[in-house]
N, C-alpha and C positions, 0 to 999 in steps of 0.2 A: 527489588528482591525477586529471585527466581521462585516460581511456584513449585510445590512438590510434584514429582514426576507424574503421579496419577491425575493431577489437576491441570497439567499442561495441555495445550491445544494440540491434538494429534492430527496432523495434516497429511493428506495424500494429494499430490499435484499431477494432473494430466494436462500437459502442455506440449504441443507438437514440435515446435522449433526448439532445438537444443539451446541455441544461444539465448533466446528469450527466456526459456525455462531456467537456465543457469543464472541469468541476471536477476530474474524475479526471486528465485529461491535464495540467492545471496543476500538480497535485501530483507526477505522475510526472516531468515534464520539469524539475523542480527538481533532479533527479538528473543530473549531468553525463554519466554514462555510458549514458544512454538516449537513443536517437535515434529520433524519430518519422518513419517513412517513409511513413505513410499512415493515413487514418481515414475511416470512413463509417458509415452508419446501417443499411444493409441487407445481407442475405446475398448477393444477386445481384451487387451492386456490389463486394462483397468479392472474390468469385471472379473478377470481371473485372479487378480492379486488382492482385491479388497477384502475378501473373507479372512485371509491369512494375517492381515495387519490390523484390521479393525480400527480404522481412523474415525475421528469424531467429525471431521470436516473434509469434504471432497472439493477441491478447487479444480475446475475443468473448463477447457476452452469450448466456446460455442461451435467452432468448426474444427473437426479433426480429420486426419487423412483417411480413416476407415469408416467414420460414422459422424453423427452430429452429437453435440454435448447433451442435448435434450433427451435423445433416445438412451444414451448411456446413463444419464442421471436417473431416468425412470427405471431402468433395469437395476441400477445400483440400489435404489430405494426399495425395490421389491425384495432385494436380498437383505437389506438393513434399513428398516423404516426409520430408525433413530438417527440415521446419517443426515448431517446438514450439508447441503450442496450450494456452492457459490459458482455461478456461471460467469466466465469472462467473455465479454462480447466485443467484436471488432467494430461494431457500429452502434449508434444510439438505438435503444429499444422503445418502440411505440407502445401505447397502452394495450393494444390488442395482443402483441407478442408477450408483453409482461404478464398479462392475465393467463396466457397459455402456460408460461413457465411456472407461475405460482400455483396453478391448478395441478401441475405435474408434481408439485412438492418441492420445487427449488426454493431455497430460502432467500437468495439474493442474486442480483445481476449487476455486475460492475463493468463499466466500459474500460477498455485498455487505455483510454485517454485519461483516466483518473489517476490520482497519485497513489504511491505505495502506502502512504499513511491512511488514505481512505480505504484501501484494501484491507489493511491490518485491522482497522476499526470495525470493518464489516465482518471479518473472520471471527473476531471475538464476540461480536453482537449475535451472530447466528449460531454459535457453538451450542447454545442451550435450546435451540429449536425455534428461536424467534425469527420473524420475517423482516428483512431489511430492504427497502425499496431503492436505496442508494441515492447518490447525488449526481444528476445528469447535467450539471452545469458544464458548459463548454470549456475547453482548454483556454480559449481566448478570454472568456469571462474570468476564469481562475487567475490567469496571468494579470489581467487588469486589476483584480482585487488585491493581489500581492503587490503590484506596483503602487496602487493607491496607499496601501498600508506602509510601504517603504517611504513614500513621499511624506507621510504623516509623522515619520520618525523625527526626533530632534536632530539638530546638526551634529551634536556629539554622538548620538546613537548611530547615525549614518557613518560617521568617521570610524567608530568602533567596528561596525559591520564590514566596512571595506577592509580594515586591517585583519579582522578574523577571516574573511574570505581569501586573504592572501596567506593564510595559515601562520600569521605572526603569533608567537606565544603570548599568553596573557601577561607574563612578567614584562615582556618587551613593549607591549601595548601600554601598560601602566607607566613604564618609564618614558615612553614617547609623549604621552598625554599629560604626564606630571600628576598622576592620580595613583591610588592604591590598587593592588590586585583585587581586593574586595569590591572596589567600585567598578572595576572592569567586569567582574562576574555579575554584578548587579545590572550593568548595561546589557550584557549578554542575555541574561534572563528576560529582560524587558523586550529586547529585539526579537527573541524567539517567540515570546507570547504574542507580540503585535503582528508578526508575520505568519504565525501559525506553524512554525517549524519546530522540529524536535531534535534534529541532529545537525551537526556542522556541515556535512556534505550537501544538505538541502540549501543552506545559506550560500555555500560556495557556488552551486549550480545557478541559483537565482541571481547572484551578483554577476556571474559571468554573462548570463543572458541579458541582464540589465545593461552591462557595459557594451555588449554587442549592439543593443537597440540604440544606445546613445551615439554610437559611431555610424550607424546606418542612416 
């Protein structure tokens, strides 16, 4: 259910590369409760535009073409102390850097290696001013965790997962397996819970990568 407009997360995104920004926002705006109130590629433009759109959360890259995210975040917070800032980092952040970011008022730091789901979870966590330290688990560890969870699926669940990843309609899956559509939906729910996925594209991507690993 979509939240009332005044309760939606008002997001401003400062991301330098257009392709990366478009891809990221495409994923974020699939979430009905996120409202994009502004976007840009530079720190100077960010500071110019923030007062006019009054976002609740600023999503900003650590490295920008004209400045660094930390400096822009500090200036933004001086203009709007209630703003929650999430910093996107290119590399893992050690405890010393994390302490500097937190002292500056940044609420969360997320690695670009993290999933969109982790980013969305963090955005909603910090919107009320709470600090979120994030999950710095490596991409390899995450992949291994998902692979272990997949291998723990039952044979029938893996069969359903493979058919879903091929975008076979639920009705056709039910017919092929000789079960009801309700049963297929039940398998689907269990698969998503066990693998930690929320949407079909996540499963499709995972299955494609899993298939490539088995061929290599």
